[in-house]
N, C-alpha and C positions, 0 to 999 in steps of 0.2 A: 566596351564588349570585345574590343579586338584583344586588349591586354588580357582579357580573363580568357578568352578562346587560346591565346599564347600560352597561359600557364596550364590550362588544361590539357592541351597538346603535349606539355613535357612531362606532367604527371601521371596522366591516365597510361599510358604503356608501362610505367612501374607497377600500377596496380594491377593491370591485367595478368603480368608475368607473375606476381605475388598471387593472384587468385588461382592461377593454372598450378602452383606449386601447392597450394592449399588443397586444391580439389583433388590432386593425384595423390596427395598423403592421406586425405579422407578414403579415397575408394582402395586404398592399400597397395600401390604400386611399388612402394618401398616404405621399409620400416625404420624404427628408431636406429637403428644400428647402422643401417646404410647412411641416413641423414648425417649421422655424426662423423661418418668416413668423408662423405661428400663435403661436409662442412670445412674438414680439416684441410681438404684438397683445393677448396676456394682460397682459405687463409693463407696456405704455405706455397701455392703455385698461382693460381690467376689472378689474385688480387695483387701480389707483388710484380708481376709480370705487367700489369695494367698501369700500375703507378711508375714503373720503369720506363715503359713505351711513352706514356704522357709526358714525361719529364724530358726524356731521350728525344723526342720529336718536336721539342719546344724551339721557336726560332729565335736567335740573338742579334738579328739585323736590324730590328726595328728600333727607334729612339724611344728610352723610356724614362717616364720621370722618376727617379730614385726615390722621391717623398712616398709614393705608393707605397713601395716596398716597406721604407722605415716606418711608415703608419700601420700597415698589415702586421708587421711583426710586433710593434708594441702593443697594437691592439688584441692580438691574440694571447699575447703573454699576460696583459692586464685583465683580459676576459677569463682564463685559466685561474690566474691568483685571486680573481673575486669569487669564482666557483668554489676553489679549496677553501675559501673562509667562511662562505656563505652555506654550501650544501650540507657540511656536517652539523651545521646548528639546526637544520630542518628536517634531516633525515638520520636516525640514529643506526639504522643498519649498513655494516660495512660493504657488504656485496653491492648494495643499491648506491652507496655514496658514489663510489668508482662509475657506476654506469652513468648516473646523472650527471657527474662532472662532464664524461666524455659525451654524452649525449646532446648536452647544451652546449658543448664548447665546438665540438667537431661537426662541420656542416658537410653536406654532401657536394661540396665544390666542385669534384671532378666530375662525377656522374649526373649531377642536376644542375650546378651553377654554370658550368661551361655551356652547356646547350641554351641556358636560358640567356646566358650574354651575349651569345652569337645571333639570337632572335632578336635581342634588343638593339645590338649594334652592328649587326651584319658582319662584313670581314675583318673590323679594327678588332682583332683579337690578341695581339701581342703582348698587352699589359696584362690581360687575364690569364694567359697561356703561361708566361713567364712567373706568375703568381703561384701556379701551381708548384715549381720548383723551390718555392720559398715556403709556402705554407703548408702542404702536404706533409713533408718532414717534421715540421713543428708539430701538427695535430697528431702525428704518429707518437711522436716521443712524449707529448705531454698527456695523450691517452694511456700510454703504457705506464706513464709514471702514476697517473690517476688509479688505474687499475691495479698496478702492483701494491702501491700504498695502502689501498683499502681491501686487500684481500684478507686481511685478518691477522691477530697475532701482533707480535712486536715489529715494528718496521725496520727490515732489513736492507740498509741503503746498497750494500754490496749486490744483495739479490735484485734489487731495482735496476741497478746499471747493467746486471748481467741478463736481465731480461730485455732491457732496452737494446742491447748489444745483438740480442740472438734474435729480436724480432724482425721477422721477414719482410714485413712492410717497410720497416725503417732501413734495413739492408737494401732493400730493392731502390728507394729514394736516394740512398746515399751513392749508389752505382749508376743511377739514372744522371745525378747531378756530374758525378765524376765524368761520365761520359759525354754530357752536354758541354761541360767546360773545356774537355781535353779535345773535343772535336773529333772522339774516336766514331767511326761509322762500320757498321757491319756490312756484310754482302748481302746483296738483294734477297736471296732465298733466308738468309737469316732473320732479316728484317720482316720478310713476309710471315715467318713461322711466330716472330714475337708479336706481330700485330693481329693474327689468328687467335694465338692463345689469351691475348688482352682482350678480344672480342667476346670470349667466353666469360669472362669475369662478371660483368654485370648482369647479363640474364640468369647466369646459373645462381650468383649469390640473391638477386631477387626471389627466383624461384625456391630457394632454400628457405629464404626467410618467410614465405607464404607457407612452405610448408610444417614450419615450426609453430606457425601461429595457434594459439587455444585461446578462442574469443570468451570462453567460460570463465578464464582465468582472470579477464580484465578488471573486474570489480576487486580483486584482491590487491591489484596494482594502481588501484584509482588515484589516491593521493599521490604517490610518487610519479604516476603518469601525468597527472594534471601540471605537478611541478616542473616536469621534463618540457611539455610541450609549451606551457606558459613561458618558461624560461628561453626556450629556443627559439620560438616564433614570434614573442613580443617584446619581452624585456632585452634581449642581447640586441637584437636589430635597432630597437629604439636608442638604446645606449650609442652603438656605434657607428650606425648610419648617420645620426644626427652629429656624432662627433666629426665623420668624414665630411658633411656638408658645411659644419662650422670651420674645418681646415681648409675650405675652398677647393675640394675636389668637384669636378664637373665631368659631364660626357662619359666617355670609357672609363675613364678613373674612378668616377663615383657609381658606375656599373658594376664594376669589377668589386669594389667595396660590398656593394648591395648584395651581389650573389655570394659573396662570401660569407655574410652575416644573416641572411635571410632564407638560404638553403636549408631544407630540412635536415635531421639527423643522418650522418653518413651510414650507407647501408653496411660498410665493412665495420661499423662500430658493433652490430650484432654479432658478428663473426668472430671479432677481437673479443667481446665479452664470453662467450661460448667457450674460447680457447684457453681463457685466462681465469677461471672458475668464479666469474662476477655472475650477476643476475641475468642469465641470455634472453629469459623470457621477457624481463622488464626492457632489455636494450631492444629487443624485436618488436615490442609493442609501441615503444617510443619512435623507432623508425615509420612505421605504418601509420601511426597517428599524426606525427609532425608531418610526413608527406601528404596526407589527407587535407589537414588544415591549412598546411602552406599554398593552396590553391587560393584560399580566400585573402591570407595575409600577403602573399605576394602580390596580388592584384591590387591590393590597398596601397602597398608602398610603391608600386609601379605607377598608378595612377596619380599618386599625390606628388611624386617627384617629377612625372612628366607634366602636370598641371602647373607647378612650379617653376618649368623650365629648367630644370637640373639636369636632366638627361636628353 
């Protein structure tokens, strides 16, 4: 019961923010045009600042097992490779292919996984925090590749590379890594401004996601949505958390792998899909439904691993 309450305490605030966004859209406090403008603002300013801040503030002092990072890198690459091979076989529409690959492969590691890891392991967050600097840029690059490849028409690798290079989430992640590795530190007022801007990203993104939801259209996306939810919450955690256990990871190292793969689809995947001409409606629904059902899947995974004495 304690583990279930822990999961609900992480997930419920996300849903309440989306519910406020949905309600305010229904009572017409803002229209479709305003929503599009605000969505662009989140994608080009608030989310990049959040990514930069999370990487910039990561501690490099703790002793870290390098195998954790090697496993994470190989696993994320393998996961996206598997999705690039399988999704085109089961989904014929290009605008949905990119969304499914991104939605299943890219987890809400920063906004959802980090709080979950902290609740499970207390203050031992060095491994999980440093994984942000490694995994988030990978998620961003691989997601951009997926969405660019399946935009439709002939694949233009020059355009894909240009899209990756110009993506604000990737740029901010690289800048965060540069600041982290070089030891650059900004004056306190600048850091405070960065922190304040970063604090806007999560609630604003969730608010806009709720405002974009149209539940009457869920039935039209039911097949693709089912693939996305099952792939994200059951198939990928089963494969990669099992692999982590077999590789001998325990404690905070295993928790880091668990939250990486069992967290629901990233909130920013909806924003990115909207901005890159993919099926934003499906992307938004996948975030909502994977977040909802993750309460149950996370409870089962945590209960199992705790019962086996792995964490």
